[in-house]
C-alpha positions in Angstrom: -151.2 -26.5 27.1 -150.4 -29.2 29.6 -149.4 -28.4 33.2 -146.9 -30.6 34.9 -145.9 -30.0 38.6 -142.6 -31.4 39.8 -140.2 -30.9 42.7 -136.9 -29.5 41.6 -133.6 -28.1 42.8 -132.7 -24.7 41.4 -129.0 -24.7 40.7 -128.9 -21.1 39.6 -129.0 -19.7 43.1 -127.0 -20.7 46.2 -130.2 -21.2 48.2 -130.6 -24.2 50.5 -134.3 -24.6 49.7 -136.3 -27.0 47.5 -138.6 -25.2 45.2 -141.9 -26.3 43.7 -141.4 -25.6 40.1 -144.2 -25.1 37.6 -143.2 -26.6 34.3 -145.4 -25.7 31.4 -145.1 -27.8 28.2 -146.9 -27.3 24.9 -147.2 -29.4 21.8 -146.4 -26.4 19.6 -145.3 -22.8 20.0 -148.2 -20.5 21.0 -148.4 -16.8 20.6 -148.1 -14.8 23.8 -151.7 -13.7 23.8 -152.9 -17.3 23.7 -151.2 -18.3 26.9 -153.5 -19.4 29.7 -152.4 -17.9 33.0 -155.0 -19.8 35.2 -152.5 -22.5 36.3 -150.1 -20.0 37.7 -152.9 -18.3 39.6 -153.9 -21.6 41.2 -150.3 -22.1 42.2 -150.0 -18.7 43.7 -153.2 -19.2 45.6 -152.1 -22.5 47.0 -148.8 -21.0 48.2 -150.6 -18.1 49.7 -153.0 -20.3 51.6 -150.3 -22.7 52.8 -148.1 -19.8 54.0 -145.1 -22.2 54.2 -141.6 -21.1 54.4 -139.5 -22.2 51.4 -142.5 -22.2 49.0 -142.0 -20.1 45.9 -142.8 -20.6 42.3 -140.2 -20.5 39.5 -142.1 -18.9 36.6 -141.4 -18.9 32.9 -140.5 -15.6 31.4 -143.2 -15.7 28.7 -145.9 -16.0 31.4 -144.7 -12.8 33.0 -144.4 -11.1 29.7 -148.0 -12.0 28.9 -149.3 -10.9 32.4 -147.5 -7.5 32.1 -148.7 -6.8 28.5 -145.2 -7.2 27.2 -143.8 -5.1 30.1 -145.6 -2.2 28.6 -145.4 1.4 29.8 -149.0 1.4 30.9 -148.2 -1.4 33.4 -145.3 0.5 35.1 -146.0 0.9 38.8 -142.7 2.5 39.7 -139.0 2.6 39.1 -136.1 2.3 41.5 -132.3 2.2 41.5 -132.3 -1.5 40.4 -135.1 -1.6 37.9 -138.8 -1.2 37.2 -141.9 -2.6 38.8 -144.8 -3.7 36.6 -148.4 -4.6 37.3 -149.1 -8.2 36.3 -152.6 -9.4 35.7 -152.9 -13.2 35.8 -156.7 -13.2 35.6 -159.6 -10.9 36.4 -159.0 -11.1 40.1 -155.4 -11.9 40.7 -152.8 -9.1 40.4 -149.1 -9.2 41.3 -146.2 -6.9 41.1 -143.2 -7.9 39.0 -139.8 -6.3 39.5 -137.6 -6.5 36.4 -134.1 -5.9 37.6 -131.4 -4.1 35.6 -128.2 -5.9 34.7 -126.0 -4.4 37.4 -123.0 -6.7 37.6 -121.8 -8.6 40.7 -123.6 -6.4 43.3 -127.0 -6.7 41.5 -126.5 -10.5 41.2 -125.7 -10.8 44.9 -128.7 -8.6 45.9 -131.1 -10.7 43.8 -129.9 -13.9 45.4 -130.1 -12.3 48.8 -133.6 -11.1 48.2 -134.8 -14.6 47.2 -132.9 -16.4 49.9 -134.4 -14.2 52.7 -138.0 -14.0 51.5 -138.4 -17.7 51.0 -137.4 -18.1 54.7 -139.4 -15.3 56.2 -143.1 -15.2 56.7 -144.7 -12.3 58.6 -147.8 -10.2 58.2 -145.7 -7.0 58.0 -143.1 -8.3 55.5 -143.9 -8.4 51.8 -144.5 -11.9 50.3 -142.4 -13.2 47.4 -144.6 -15.3 45.2 -142.0 -16.3 42.6 -139.0 -15.4 40.5 -137.6 -15.9 37.0 -134.2 -16.0 35.4 -134.3 -15.5 31.7 -130.8 -15.2 30.1 -129.3 -12.2 31.8 -132.7 -10.8 33.0 -133.9 -11.5 36.5 -137.4 -10.9 37.8 -139.1 -11.1 41.2 -142.9 -11.5 41.6 -144.5 -10.1 44.8 -147.9 -9.7 46.2 -149.7 -6.6 44.9 -149.5 -3.6 47.3 -152.3 -1.4 46.0 -151.4 1.8 47.8 -147.7 1.7 46.6 -144.9 2.8 48.8 -145.0 5.1 51.8 -142.6 7.4 49.9 -145.1 7.7 47.0 -148.0 8.4 49.4 -146.0 11.2 51.2 -144.2 12.8 48.3 -146.4 11.9 45.3 -149.3 13.8 43.9 -151.5 13.3 47.0 -148.7 14.8 49.2 -149.8 12.5 52.1 -153.5 13.7 52.1 -154.7 10.0 52.5 -152.5 9.4 55.5 -154.3 10.5 58.7 -152.4 10.7 61.9 -154.0 7.4 62.9 -152.8 5.7 59.7 -149.3 7.2 60.2 -149.1 5.8 63.7 -150.4 2.4 62.4 -147.7 2.3 59.7 -145.0 3.1 62.2 -146.2 0.3 64.4 -146.4 -2.2 61.5 -142.8 -1.5 60.6 -141.8 -1.8 64.2 -143.5 -5.2 64.3 -141.6 -6.3 61.2 -138.3 -5.2 62.8 -139.1 -6.9 66.1 -139.7 -10.2 64.2 -136.4 -9.9 62.3 -134.4 -9.0 65.4 -136.1 -11.1 68.1 -137.7 -14.1 66.3 -135.3 -14.9 63.6 -132.3 -17.1 64.5 -129.8 -15.7 63.9 -131.3 -12.2 64.0 -131.6 -10.4 60.6 -130.6 -6.8 60.0 -132.4 -5.2 57.1 -129.9 -2.4 56.5 -132.0 -0.3 54.2 -135.1 0.9 56.1 -136.6 3.9 54.3 -140.0 5.1 53.1 -139.6 3.7 49.6 -139.1 0.2 51.0 -142.3 0.3 53.1 -145.2 -0.8 51.0 -148.9 -0.3 51.7 -151.8 -2.7 50.8 -155.4 -1.7 50.1 -156.1 -1.2 53.8 -152.8 0.7 54.4 -151.3 -2.2 56.2 -147.5 -1.6 56.0 -145.1 -4.3 54.9 -141.3 -4.1 54.8 -139.7 -4.9 51.4 -136.3 -5.1 49.6 -134.1 -7.5 51.5 -131.2 -7.3 49.0 -128.8 -5.8 51.6 -130.0 -7.8 54.6 -127.5 -9.8 56.7 -127.5 -11.8 59.9 -125.8 -10.5 63.0 -122.8 -12.3 64.3 -119.1 -12.8 63.9 -119.4 -14.2 60.4 -120.4 -10.8 59.1 -117.7 -8.7 60.6 -116.3 -7.9 57.2 -119.6 -6.9 55.5 -119.2 -3.5 54.0 -121.3 -0.5 55.1 -124.6 -0.3 53.2 -127.8 1.7 53.2 -129.1 5.0 52.0 -127.7 8.3 53.2 -130.2 10.2 55.3 -131.6 6.9 56.7 -128.4 5.3 58.1 -127.8 5.8 61.8 -124.7 8.1 62.3 -122.8 5.7 64.6 -123.2 3.0 61.9 -121.3 5.3 59.4 -118.7 6.3 62.0 -118.2 3.0 63.8 -119.8 0.4 61.6 -121.9 -0.8 64.5 -125.6 0.2 64.4 -127.3 0.8 67.8 -130.5 2.4 66.5 -132.7 2.2 63.5 -133.8 5.5 61.9 -137.1 5.7 60.0 -137.3 9.0 58.3 -140.6 10.1 56.6 
């Protein structure tokens, strides 16, 4: 296998960002199990260390297929309204989470584009990092940093029933989320409104550091978004947002 690194423009998405694209070429077709995943690990590591906005890898489908054991059931980390999340092992040390999105029409397409567009622009310690994405025929996949302790929802309402979350950790998680929102509202220009803050969109790493995820519904504030339809999850949306379409507060319900 020969690795060739080039700078390319991805015309599949309306994103005003140049992407570094990993292009893998082979002399002949290789079986999936024979694929070497080391080059993509090196690329992920270089992006991680650089921490530059606009840096994300476009990954071949067969590499993700190999890393997730053919998207096998044993690799499933969770399932949401838009698709499944799989554990991807690229080598003995490097793990990532791959979200394989369901084909959901225009809304799903828009949310995928929105997710990529925002996460290549945003870098913050309390916002999940997007490492790469893939478009394979009608299938769309997103590759994120691995969050070993899953979502806040799974910790609170899963088998452990919140037993791992001391009051100190719960306070820390709340502060982490507040820092992410402060960054979006105060440091982004124009300010970004997430629009779907809930426990399933708060992910926890191995040290229970919280990171906000799922930016598919995010918008900027301002007059250009006056006609954006109401979005979010019932039970988490502020009442005045439902009644007036103008959020004044953010609700975080555990």
